[in-house]
C-alpha positions as CSV (number, residue, x, y, z in Angstrom):
1,M,0.0,0.0,0.0
2,G,1.6,3.2,-1.2
3,V,1.1,6.3,1.0
4,L,0.1,9.6,-0.6
5,N,-0.4,12.5,1.8
6,L,-2.3,15.7,0.9
7,S,-1.7,17.1,4.4
8,P,1.2,19.5,5.1
9,E,0.8,18.5,8.8
10,S,2.1,14.9,8.1
11,F,5.2,13.9,10.2
12,Y,7.2,12.9,7.1
13,Q,7.3,15.9,4.8
14,G,8.8,13.8,2.0
15,S,5.4,12.2,1.5
16,V,3.4,15.4,1.3
17,L,2.1,16.4,-2.2
18,S,0.3,19.6,-3.2
19,D,1.1,20.3,-6.9
20,P,-1.0,18.3,-9.4
21,S,2.0,17.4,-11.4
22,Q,3.7,16.0,-8.2
23,V,0.6,14.0,-7.5
24,Y,0.5,12.5,-11.0
25,E,4.2,11.6,-11.0
26,T,4.1,10.1,-7.5
27,V,1.1,7.9,-8.3
28,Q,2.6,6.8,-11.6
29,R,5.9,5.9,-9.8
30,M,4.1,4.0,-7.1
31,E,2.2,1.9,-9.7
32,K,5.4,1.2,-11.6
33,D,7.2,0.3,-8.4
34,G,4.6,-2.4,-7.6
35,A,2.0,-0.8,-5.3
36,D,-1.2,-2.9,-5.1
37,F,-3.2,0.1,-3.9
38,I,-2.7,3.6,-2.7
39,D,-3.8,5.2,0.6
40,V,-4.7,8.8,0.3
41,G,-4.9,11.0,3.5
42,A,-5.9,14.6,3.7
43,A,-5.5,15.0,7.5
44,S,-2.5,13.8,9.4
45,T,-3.1,11.2,12.2
46,A,0.4,11.6,13.6
47,P,0.2,12.1,17.4
48,K,0.4,15.7,18.5
49,N,2.6,14.8,21.5
50,A,5.3,13.3,19.2
51,Y,5.2,15.7,16.2
52,G,3.1,18.7,17.3
53,T,0.6,17.9,14.6
54,I,-2.2,20.4,14.1
55,E,-5.7,19.1,14.0
56,V,-7.4,19.6,10.6
57,S,-11.0,20.6,10.3
58,Q,-13.4,18.3,8.4
59,Q,-14.1,21.1,6.0
60,K,-10.4,21.5,5.2
61,E,-10.0,17.7,4.8
62,L,-13.0,17.6,2.4
63,K,-11.6,20.5,0.4
64,R,-8.3,18.7,-0.1
65,I,-10.0,15.5,-1.1
66,R,-12.3,17.3,-3.6
67,E,-9.3,19.1,-5.1
68,T,-7.1,16.1,-5.7
69,L,-8.8,12.7,-5.4
70,G,-10.3,12.9,-8.9
71,L,-6.9,13.4,-10.4
72,I,-5.5,10.4,-8.5
73,V,-8.4,8.1,-9.6
74,E,-8.0,9.2,-13.2
75,C,-4.2,8.6,-13.4
76,T,-4.1,5.0,-12.0
77,R,-5.7,1.7,-12.3
78,L,-5.0,0.9,-8.7
79,P,-7.7,0.8,-6.0
80,I,-7.7,3.9,-3.8
81,S,-8.0,3.8,0.0
82,I,-9.2,6.9,1.8
83,D,-7.4,7.4,5.1
84,T,-9.9,9.3,7.3
85,R,-11.8,9.1,10.6
86,S,-14.7,11.1,9.2
87,A,-17.7,9.3,7.6
88,S,-18.5,12.5,5.6
89,V,-15.0,12.5,4.1
90,A,-15.1,8.8,3.5
91,E,-18.5,9.1,1.8
92,E,-17.3,11.8,-0.5
93,A,-14.2,9.9,-1.4
94,L,-16.2,6.8,-2.2
95,R,-18.4,8.9,-4.5
96,M,-15.3,10.1,-6.3
97,G,-14.0,6.6,-6.8
98,A,-12.2,5.4,-3.7
99,A,-12.6,1.7,-3.1
100,L,-11.8,1.2,0.6
101,I,-11.6,3.1,3.9
102,N,-8.7,3.2,6.3
103,D,-10.1,4.3,9.7
104,T,-7.3,4.8,12.2
105,S,-9.8,5.3,15.0
106,G,-11.1,1.8,14.6
107,L,-14.7,3.1,14.1
108,R,-14.5,5.2,17.3
109,A,-14.3,8.7,16.0
110,D,-17.5,8.8,13.9
111,S,-20.6,6.8,14.8
112,Q,-21.8,6.8,11.2
113,M,-18.7,5.2,9.7
114,A,-19.7,1.6,10.4
115,K,-23.1,2.1,8.7
116,L,-21.4,3.8,5.7
117,V,-19.0,0.8,5.3
118,A,-21.9,-1.7,5.5
119,D,-24.2,0.2,3.1
120,N,-21.4,0.5,0.5
121,A,-20.0,-3.0,1.0
122,V,-16.4,-1.7,0.8
123,P,-13.3,-3.0,2.7
124,I,-12.5,-1.3,5.9
125,I,-9.1,-1.1,7.7
126,L,-9.6,-1.0,11.4
127,M,-6.6,0.2,13.5
128,A,-6.2,-0.6,17.2
129,N,-7.1,2.5,19.0
130,C,-7.4,2.8,22.8
131,G,-8.1,6.5,23.0
132,E,-4.7,7.1,24.6
133,P,-1.9,5.1,23.1
134,C,-2.3,1.3,23.5
135,L,0.5,0.3,25.8
136,S,0.5,-3.5,25.4
137,I,-0.3,-6.2,22.9
138,E,-3.2,-7.2,25.0
139,S,-4.8,-3.7,25.0
140,S,-4.3,-3.5,21.2
141,L,-5.9,-6.9,20.7
142,D,-8.8,-5.9,23.0
143,S,-9.3,-2.6,21.1
144,L,-9.4,-4.5,17.7
145,G,-11.9,-7.0,19.2
146,V,-14.2,-4.1,20.0
147,S,-13.8,-2.5,16.6
148,I,-14.5,-5.8,14.8
149,R,-17.6,-6.4,16.9
150,T,-18.8,-2.9,16.1
151,A,-18.3,-3.5,12.4
152,L,-20.0,-6.9,12.4
153,G,-22.9,-5.5,14.4
154,A,-23.4,-2.8,11.8
155,G,-23.7,-5.4,9.1
156,V,-20.1,-5.2,7.7
157,N,-19.1,-8.4,5.9
158,S,-16.4,-10.1,7.9
159,D,-14.5,-10.8,4.6
160,L,-14.1,-7.0,4.1
161,I,-12.4,-6.3,7.4
162,I,-8.6,-5.7,7.5
163,I,-6.9,-5.0,10.8
164,D,-3.9,-2.8,11.8
165,P,-2.1,-3.2,15.1
166,G,-1.4,0.5,15.1
167,I,2.4,0.7,15.4
168,G,3.4,4.2,16.3
169,F,0.7,6.8,17.3
170,G,2.5,7.9,20.4
171,K,3.6,4.5,21.8
172,P,7.0,4.1,23.5
173,A,9.5,2.4,21.2
174,E,9.6,-0.8,23.3
175,I,5.8,-1.2,22.9
176,D,6.1,-0.9,19.1
177,C,8.9,-3.5,19.1
178,A,6.8,-5.8,21.2
179,I,3.9,-5.5,18.8
180,L,6.2,-6.1,15.8
181,R,7.6,-9.2,17.5
182,G,4.0,-10.4,18.4
183,L,2.2,-9.8,15.1
184,R,1.3,-13.5,15.0
185,A,-1.3,-12.9,17.7
186,F,-3.0,-10.3,15.5
187,S,-3.1,-12.7,12.6
188,L,-5.1,-15.1,14.9
189,L,-8.0,-12.7,14.9
190,G,-8.9,-14.1,11.5
191,H,-8.5,-11.0,9.2
192,P,-5.8,-9.8,6.8
193,L,-3.2,-7.9,8.7
194,L,-1.9,-4.5,7.6
195,V,1.2,-3.1,9.2
196,G,2.7,0.4,8.9
197,V,6.3,0.9,10.1
198,S,7.4,3.4,7.4
199,R,9.8,5.9,8.9
200,K,8.0,5.9,12.2
201,A,9.3,7.3,15.5
202,F,10.3,3.9,17.1
203,I,12.8,3.5,14.3
204,G,14.2,6.9,15.0
205,N,14.4,6.2,18.7
206,L,16.2,2.9,18.2
207,L,18.7,4.3,15.7
208,G,19.0,7.9,17.1
209,L,17.5,9.4,14.0
210,P,15.1,12.2,14.8
211,D,14.6,13.1,11.1
212,P,12.1,10.7,9.4
213,A,14.0,11.3,6.1
214,Q,16.9,9.4,7.5
215,R,14.9,6.3,8.6
216,L,14.7,4.4,5.3
217,A,17.2,1.6,6.2
218,G,15.5,1.0,9.5
219,T,12.2,0.9,7.7
220,I,13.4,-1.7,5.3
221,A,14.6,-3.9,8.2
222,A,11.3,-3.5,10.1
223,T,9.3,-4.2,7.0
224,S,11.0,-7.6,6.4
225,I,10.4,-8.5,10.1
226,A,6.8,-7.5,9.8
227,V,6.2,-9.8,6.9
228,L,8.2,-12.6,8.5
229,N,5.9,-12.3,11.5
230,G,2.6,-12.3,9.7
231,A,1.9,-9.0,7.9
232,D,-0.2,-9.4,4.8
233,I,-0.2,-5.7,3.7
234,I,2.6,-3.2,4.2
235,R,1.8,0.5,4.2
236,A,4.8,2.3,2.8
237,H,6.1,5.7,1.7
238,D,8.8,3.9,-0.4
239,V,7.0,1.3,-2.4
240,R,10.0,-0.2,-4.4
241,E,12.0,-0.7,-1.2
242,A,9.0,-2.1,0.7
243,R,8.4,-4.7,-2.0
244,V,12.0,-5.8,-1.9
245,A,12.0,-6.0,1.9
246,A,8.6,-7.8,1.9
247,A,10.0,-10.4,-0.5
248,I,12.8,-11.3,1.9
249,G,10.3,-11.5,4.8
250,E,8.0,-13.7,2.8
251,A,10.9,-16.1,1.8
252,L,11.9,-16.5,5.5
253,R,8.3,-17.0,6.7
254,T,7.6,-20.4,8.2
255,P,5.2,-22.2,5.8
256,V,1.7,-23.1,7.2
257,S,1.1,-26.9,7.4
258,T,-2.2,-27.6,5.8
259,A,-4.1,-30.6,4.2
260,G,-6.9,-30.1,1.8
261,D,-9.0,-27.0,2.4
262,N,-10.0,-27.6,6.0
263,V,-7.1,-28.9,8.1
264,E,-4.3,-26.7,9.4
265,I,-1.7,-27.1,12.2
266,L,-1.7,-24.1,14.5
267,A,1.0,-23.6,17.1
268,P,0.2,-20.9,19.7
269,C,3.3,-19.6,21.4
270,N,1.5,-18.5,24.6
271,E,-1.8,-18.7,26.4
272,R,-3.1,-15.4,24.9
273,E,-2.7,-16.8,21.4
274,A,-4.3,-20.0,22.5
275,E,-7.3,-18.0,23.9
276,L,-7.7,-16.2,20.5
277,L,-7.7,-19.5,18.7
278,I,-10.2,-21.1,21.0
279,R,-12.5,-18.0,20.9
280,Q,-12.4,-18.2,17.0
281,V,-14.1,-21.7,17.1
282,G,-16.8,-20.3,19.3
283,A,-16.0,-22.1,22.6
284,S,-17.9,-21.0,25.7
285,S,-16.2,-18.1,27.5
286,E,-16.2,-20.0,30.8
287,I,-13.8,-22.6,29.5
288,I,-11.5,-20.6,27.3
289,R,-8.8,-19.9,29.9
290,Q,-8.8,-23.5,31.1
291,L,-8.4,-24.8,27.5
292,A,-5.7,-22.3,26.8
293,N,-3.6,-23.7,29.6
294,K,-3.7,-27.1,27.8
295,A,-3.2,-25.8,24.3
296,L,0.6,-25.5,24.2
297,T,3.5,-27.6,25.3
298,L,6.6,-26.0,26.9
299,S,10.1,-27.3,27.4
300,V,11.9,-26.0,30.4
301,V,15.6,-26.9,31.0
302,V,16.9,-27.0,34.5
303,R,20.7,-27.3,34.5
304,D,23.1,-29.1,36.9
305,V,20.4,-30.8,39.0
306,L,21.3,-33.4,41.6
307,T,20.5,-36.9,40.4
308,P,17.8,-37.6,43.1
309,A,16.1,-34.3,42.2
310,A,16.1,-35.3,38.5
311,L,14.3,-38.5,39.4
312,V,11.7,-36.7,41.5
313,L,11.1,-34.2,38.7
314,K,10.5,-37.0,36.3
315,Q,8.2,-38.9,38.6
316,E,6.2,-35.8,39.4
317,M,5.8,-34.8,35.8
318,L,4.7,-38.3,34.7
319,A,2.1,-38.2,37.5
320,L,0.8,-34.9,36.2
321,G,0.6,-36.0,32.6
322,G,3.8,-34.4,31.4
323,D,7.3,-35.9,31.1
324,A,11.0,-35.1,31.7
325,A,14.3,-36.1,30.1
326,Y,17.8,-36.4,31.7
327,H,21.1,-38.1,31.1
328,Y,20.9,-41.8,30.6
329,D,23.4,-42.4,33.4
330,V,20.9,-41.1,35.9
331,I,19.0,-44.4,36.0
332,D,22.0,-46.3,37.3
333,H,23.2,-43.4,39.5
334,K,26.4,-43.3,37.5
335,T,26.3,-39.5,37.6
336,D,25.9,-37.1,40.5
337,R,24.3,-34.3,38.4
338,T,22.4,-33.8,35.2
339,D,20.5,-31.3,33.1
340,V,16.7,-32.0,33.1
341,L,14.4,-31.1,30.3
342,I,10.8,-30.7,31.7
343,I,8.1,-31.1,29.1
344,G,4.5,-30.2,29.7
345,T,1.7,-27.6,29.4
346,P,1.7,-24.4,31.5
347,L,-0.9,-26.1,33.7
348,H,1.4,-29.1,34.3
349,L,4.3,-26.7,35.2
350,S,2.2,-24.7,37.6
351,K,1.1,-27.8,39.4
352,L,4.7,-29.1,39.5
353,V,5.9,-25.8,41.1
354,K,3.2,-26.1,43.7
355,R,4.2,-29.7,44.5
356,I,7.9,-29.2,44.8
357,S,7.9,-25.8,46.5
358,T,7.7,-27.5,49.9
359,M,10.3,-30.2,49.1
360,R,13.5,-29.1,50.9
361,D,15.6,-32.1,49.9
362,F,18.0,-31.9,46.9
363,G,17.1,-28.2,46.4
364,L,13.7,-29.0,44.8
365,D,12.1,-26.0,46.5
366,K,14.6,-23.7,44.9
367,I,14.1,-25.4,41.5
368,G,10.4,-24.8,41.9
369,A,10.9,-21.1,42.7
370,R,13.1,-20.7,39.6
371,I,10.6,-22.4,37.3
372,R,7.9,-20.1,38.7
373,D,10.2,-17.1,38.0
374,V,11.1,-18.1,34.5
375,M,7.4,-18.8,33.7
376,S,6.5,-15.3,34.9
377,K,9.0,-13.8,32.4
378,R,7.9,-15.9,29.5
379,R,6.8,-14.0,26.4
380,C,6.4,-16.9,24.0
């Protein structure tokens, strides 16, 4: 998705166009460079606290669209997306030839947007939006869940919903990095995933580059990672570079194991992902958490364990329904110490910790405390 800004307030001035000849040349170049569609915005959504962005009135946004969108539609065969939070602006853009709507408010800013999308049967991009910046993957996922339910409740076809985790928009760099690492969780919501990392503030923070014009190399790296981790659509100022980066990410992506058109292996990396999968099949809310604790298997290595402790760990895990592996000399007590690989679900491991936390012999209580500690730090 190529980005075309009609708003002088945009954080990256290199993307701002005003002259008709500039617009024509940029659209033609994006099409030549391999854009699949073009996102046109006439009011910057960059956060004021990060860039000092001035809010644009709906009248000014409409004026910019009316002056330029017709030219864009005429000079390209590509579908046009309108980047707006206003139903009135979106309606005018659709009338002029736009084919989809990109709402960074996630249907929160304008109560008429969901109905407009449903009535016109056009695709809608819903961005995670918590009012204030979403400060965790969980809050971003929850926000998208609300937006998706709002869209479906208004009659929007589920197949027309695209989701955006909302990288940037005033978040700390570490949160943006966590979202980029955890994109797979967003894919599990069951909708195509759009990701925008192009020249954003987190790249500048990581690399010490306050000027967005200097962030292209970081953008290329982040784009490859986004595609590797599950992004289906990349929103980019630099289309040619984004396509190259996306091709690398796609080549490195782990193939999905499927059979026929209805069997697929899914491997959640944590309980939150497992909950999303279980919710997708329509399980009762009362049992989702319980099932999620059984939906993944973990392998925890405990190093340099006394042989008797290793035998106890094995026995306890077998009793719980899990297992453990250790050096073959442990059976005959030919070694005093061994590494132990404990294999089980999060539920098995929590029960193991509870059982051995009172066992003072062979340091089992300390092993239990350390397993509890490492489980609390687990991200995937």
